[in-house]
C-alpha positions in Angstrom: 15.1 15.2 9.0 14.2 13.4 5.8 10.8 12.4 7.1 10.1 15.9 8.3 10.9 17.2 4.9 8.5 14.8 3.2 5.8 15.7 5.7 6.2 19.4 4.9 5.7 18.5 1.2 2.6 16.7 2.1 1.2 19.7 4.0 2.0 22.0 1.1 0.4 19.9 -1.5 -3.1 18.8 -2.5 -2.0 15.1 -2.6 -5.0 13.7 -0.9 -4.9 10.5 -2.9 -2.8 7.5 -3.8 1.0 7.2 -3.8 2.9 5.5 -6.6 5.1 2.8 -5.0 7.8 2.2 -7.6 10.0 -0.5 -6.1 7.5 -3.4 -5.9 9.5 -5.7 -8.1 13.0 -4.9 -7.0 14.9 -5.9 -3.8 18.4 -5.4 -2.4 19.7 -8.3 -0.2 22.9 -9.0 1.6 24.5 -12.5 1.3 27.8 -13.9 2.6 30.8 -13.0 0.3 32.3 -16.5 1.0 29.7 -18.2 -1.2 30.7 -19.2 -4.7 29.1 -17.4 -7.6 26.2 -19.9 -8.1 25.4 -20.2 -4.4 25.5 -16.4 -4.0 23.1 -15.8 -6.8 20.7 -18.6 -5.8 20.5 -17.3 -2.3 20.2 -13.7 -3.4 17.4 -14.5 -5.9 15.5 -16.6 -3.3 15.7 -13.9 -0.6 14.8 -11.2 -3.2 11.7 -13.0 -4.5 10.5 -13.5 -1.0 10.7 -9.8 -0.5 9.0 -9.0 -3.7 6.1 -11.5 -3.3 5.5 -10.0 0.1 5.2 -6.4 -1.2 3.3 -7.3 -4.4 0.7 -9.5 -2.7 0.5 -7.7 0.7 -0.6 -11.1 2.1 2.3 -12.6 4.1 0.2 -15.2 5.8 -0.9 -16.6 2.4 2.6 -17.1 1.2 3.0 -20.7 2.4 6.3 -22.6 2.5 5.3 -24.6 -0.6 4.5 -21.4 -2.5 7.8 -19.9 -1.6 9.7 -23.0 -2.5 8.1 -23.0 -5.9 9.0 -19.4 -6.3 12.6 -20.1 -5.3 12.9 -22.7 -8.0 11.6 -20.3 -10.7 13.2 -17.1 -9.5 16.3 -17.2 -11.7 14.1 -17.2 -14.9 12.2 -14.2 -13.6 15.2 -11.9 -13.1 15.2 -8.9 -15.4 18.5 -7.6 -14.1 20.9 -7.8 -11.2 24.1 -6.2 -9.9 26.6 -7.2 -7.2 28.9 -5.0 -5.1 30.8 -5.2 -1.9 28.7 -4.3 1.1 29.7 -2.1 4.1 27.6 -4.2 6.4 28.4 -7.7 7.6 26.1 -10.8 7.7 26.1 -13.8 10.0 27.9 -16.7 8.5 28.5 -20.2 9.7 31.4 -19.0 11.9 29.9 -15.6 12.9 29.9 -12.2 11.2 31.6 -12.1 7.8 31.9 -9.8 4.8 28.9 -9.5 2.6 27.9 -8.8 -1.0 25.0 -6.5 -1.8 22.9 -7.9 -4.6 20.3 -5.7 -6.3 17.6 -7.7 -8.1 14.7 -6.6 -10.4 12.2 -9.2 -11.5 9.9 -9.1 -14.5 6.5 -7.8 -13.4 4.6 -10.2 -15.7 6.3 -13.3 -14.3 5.7 -12.3 -10.7 2.1 -11.4 -11.3 1.4 -14.6 -13.3 2.9 -16.7 -10.5 0.7 -15.0 -7.9 -2.4 -15.3 -10.0 -1.7 -19.0 -10.8 -1.6 -19.6 -7.0 -4.8 -17.7 -6.4 -2.9 -15.0 -4.6 -3.6 -11.2 -4.8 -1.7 -8.7 -6.9 -1.6 -5.3 -5.4 -0.6 -2.6 -7.9 1.7 0.4 -7.4 -1.2 2.8 -6.8 -1.5 2.5 -3.0 -3.3 4.5 -0.3 -1.2 7.1 1.7 -1.3 6.3 5.4 -1.0 8.8 8.3 0.3 7.2 11.4 -0.5 8.7 14.8 1.6 7.0 17.5 1.3 7.2 21.3 3.3 5.2 23.8 2.8 4.6 27.5 6.1 4.4 29.4 6.4 4.4 33.2 2.8 5.6 33.6 3.3 8.5 31.1 1.7 8.7 27.7 3.5 10.6 24.9 2.6 11.2 21.3 5.3 10.9 18.6 5.6 12.2 15.1 7.9 14.0 12.6 9.0 16.6 15.1 9.4 14.1 17.9 10.5 10.7 16.6 10.9 7.5 18.7 12.4 4.1 18.3 9.0 2.5 17.9 8.0 5.0 15.2 11.2 4.3 13.3 10.6 0.6 13.5 7.1 1.1 12.1 8.3 3.2 9.2 11.2 0.9 8.4 8.9 -2.1 8.5 6.3 -0.4 6.3 8.9 -0.1 3.5 9.1 -3.9 3.3 5.4 -4.1 2.7 5.2 -1.2 0.2 3.1 0.8 2.5 3.5 4.6 2.0 3.3 5.9 5.6 3.6 9.5 6.9 4.0 10.9 10.4 2.1 13.9 11.6 4.1 16.9 12.8 2.6 16.7 16.3 3.0 20.5 16.6 0.9 23.0 18.5 -1.8 22.8 15.7 -2.1 19.1 16.1 -2.1 19.2 19.9 -4.9 21.7 19.9 -7.1 19.3 17.9 -6.0 16.0 19.3 -4.8 15.5 22.9 -2.8 12.5 24.2 -5.9 11.3 26.0 -8.0 11.6 22.8 -5.4 9.6 20.8 -5.1 7.0 23.5 -8.9 6.6 23.7 -9.2 6.3 20.0 -11.6 9.2 19.8 -12.5 9.0 16.1 -13.8 12.5 15.6 -10.7 14.1 17.2 -8.3 11.9 15.2 -10.0 12.6 11.9 -10.2 16.3 12.6 -6.4 16.5 13.4 -5.7 14.3 10.3 -7.6 16.6 7.9 -4.6 18.9 7.3 -2.5 16.0 6.1 -4.9 14.9 3.4 -4.0 11.2 3.4 -6.3 8.4 2.2 -6.4 6.5 5.5 -5.4 7.1 9.1 -3.9 4.7 11.5 -4.0 5.5 15.2 -1.5 3.3 17.2 -1.1 3.0 21.0 1.7 1.0 22.6 2.2 -0.2 26.1 3.9 -3.0 28.1 2.3 -5.3 30.7 4.8 -7.4 32.6 7.0 -9.0 30.0 4.6 -8.5 27.1 4.3 -5.6 24.6 0.8 -4.6 23.5 0.2 -2.7 20.3 -3.3 -1.7 19.4 -4.3 0.1 16.2 -7.4 1.7 14.7 -7.7 2.1 10.9 -9.9 4.9 9.7 -10.8 5.8 6.2 -13.7 7.5 4.4 -16.8 5.4 3.7 -15.3 2.5 5.7 -16.1 1.4 9.2 -13.3 1.8 11.7 -11.3 -1.3 12.4 -9.3 -2.1 15.5 -6.5 -4.7 15.8 -4.7 -5.7 19.0 -1.4 -7.5 19.1 0.5 -8.9 22.2 4.0 -10.1 21.7 7.2 -10.5 23.8 8.7 -7.3 22.3 7.5 -4.1 20.7 9.5 -5.0 17.6 7.6 -8.3 17.2 4.3 -6.6 17.9 4.9 -3.8 15.3 5.9 -6.5 12.7 2.7 -8.4 13.3 0.7 -5.1 13.1 2.2 -4.4 9.7 1.3 -7.9 8.5 -2.3 -7.3 9.4 -2.4 -3.8 8.1 -0.9 -4.9 4.7 -3.4 -7.8 4.5 -6.4 -5.5 5.3 -5.4 -3.0 2.6 -4.5 -5.7 0.1 -7.9 -7.3 0.6 -9.5 -3.8 -0.1 -7.5 -3.0 -3.2 -5.7 -6.0 -4.7 -6.9 -8.2 -7.5 -7.1 -12.0 -7.6 -7.4 -13.6 -11.0 -10.8 -15.1 -11.4 -11.7 -18.1 -13.6 -14.6 -16.0 -14.9 -14.1 -12.2 -14.6 -16.9 -10.1 -13.3 -18.5 -7.7 -15.8 -19.3 -4.1 -14.9 -20.4 -1.1 -16.9 -19.2 2.4 -16.1 -20.6 5.6 -17.5 -18.5 8.8 -17.3 -19.8 12.3 -17.9 -17.7 15.3 -18.9 -15.4 13.7 -21.5 -15.1 16.5 -24.0 -12.5 15.4 -26.5 -10.4 12.5 -27.7 -7.5 13.4 -25.4 -9.6 13.1 -22.3 -11.2 9.9 -23.5 -7.8 8.3 -24.2 -6.5 9.4 -20.8 -9.6 8.0 -19.1 -9.3 4.7 -20.9 -5.6 4.4 -20.0 -6.5 5.2 -16.4 -9.2 2.5 -16.2 -6.9 0.0 -17.7 -4.2 0.8 -15.0 -6.5 -0.1 -12.1 -5.3 -3.4 -10.7 -8.7 -5.1 -10.5 -9.5 -4.2 -14.1 -8.5 -7.0 -16.5 -10.0 -5.5 -19.7 -11.6 -2.2 -20.9 -13.9 -2.1 -23.8 -15.5 1.2 -25.2 -19.2 0.8 -25.5 -20.5 4.2 -26.6 -19.9 7.9 -26.7 -23.0 10.2 -26.6 -22.8 14.0 -25.9 -19.7 13.9 -23.6 -20.8 10.7 -21.9 -18.6 7.7 -22.4 -19.6 4.2 -21.5 -17.1 1.4 -20.9 -17.6 -2.3 -20.4 -15.1 -3.6 -17.8 -13.9 -7.1 -16.9 -12.9 -7.2 -13.2 -10.7 -9.5 -11.2 -12.5 -8.4 -8.1 -15.7 -6.9 -6.8 -17.4 -3.6 -7.6 -16.4 -2.4 -4.1 -12.7 -3.0 -4.9 -13.1 -1.1 -8.1 -14.7 1.9 -6.3 -12.0 1.7 -3.6 -9.3 2.0 -6.2 -11.0 4.8 -8.1 -11.4 6.7 -4.8 -7.6 6.8 -4.4 -7.3 9.1 -7.4 -9.0 12.4 -8.4 -9.6 11.4 -12.0 -13.2 10.4 -11.4 -15.8 11.7 -9.0 -18.6 9.3 -8.1 -22.1 10.5 -9.1 -25.4 9.3 -7.5 -27.3 7.1 -9.9 -30.8 8.5 -10.5 -33.6 6.0 -11.3 -34.5 8.0 -14.4 -31.0 8.1 -15.8 -30.6 6.9 -19.4 -28.0 4.3 -18.2 -29.9 3.2 -15.1 -28.8 -0.4 -15.6 -25.2 0.6 -15.3 -23.5 -0.1 -12.0 -21.7 3.2 -11.4 -21.6 6.7 -12.9 -18.8 9.1 -12.6 -17.8 12.7 -13.6 -14.5 13.0 -15.4 -12.0 15.3 -13.5 -8.8 14.3 -15.2 -6.5 15.9 -17.7 -7.4 16.5 -21.4 -10.5 18.6 -21.2 -8.6 21.9 -20.9 -8.3 24.0 -24.1 -4.9 25.2 -22.9 
């Protein structure tokens, strides 16, 4: 019911852009209550930092054992706050299930980011693309679509796993409106036009079509990622169980999106200039500057000039121009303008129209 409620909110809103993921630097872990205080905290901090590094970087396969070991040794000094309480659940101890403590841990953002940058790993900010997940399963020769109105175990596993990666996922209603636009055969066949047409009402940043099947003793999960101005991408996973296949699909999805949006600290940042039209007053200019500074790949923002409502900024980037544009496209603050050859700032990389707050006289 909770997921259905959130989907109704999505339908009723104009939130066609990024979702703010607020728990990137916090984690809740369960540890055996039989451990002494020092052991309990050491274990809790180690498990919590693993969780946080996974979400913040989005790159599980790049978190080597040596990197994680280094993080475990430093985790205590990165803790901003923690709390401990008795847990309802049990955990597996040396002699079987035993009582557990629930430890909530929040780390300093600066410490975690610096560690990732120092190890040449990405830092993916809280501004993340909303993802619509269309799921169809083949069972006993029958193919069935699942969504908010018709959940399944596999869909629940996907959503639960997505939380660990900080991926804001949504399920379509799969109601009569959806079925009129996208049939089961269309979803199974990965018909891009039909999938995108059915997805338009949900206004998410990206769309993930997933089909699941079993062959012998193997589970097969295939997924196609669709997003504006990006070529479709298909991934195929075969594992002994659906749960394992779903987990690997989430690893790949997180890595793809992290590569598209996250920053990696460069020895020498890339310089890029951005001109923005339609900035009418100081409030809008200040809002614009704060917005540019909040983008993960932007290391530094310097005001260059202001001429008749056009503001020019010099940016230092920890990433490519494409990553910058991808990040801007997640928000409605700026609308990309085509650069004309005769434009007065023709040497500038990109030109935008300001659509954010601050220009209203109200």
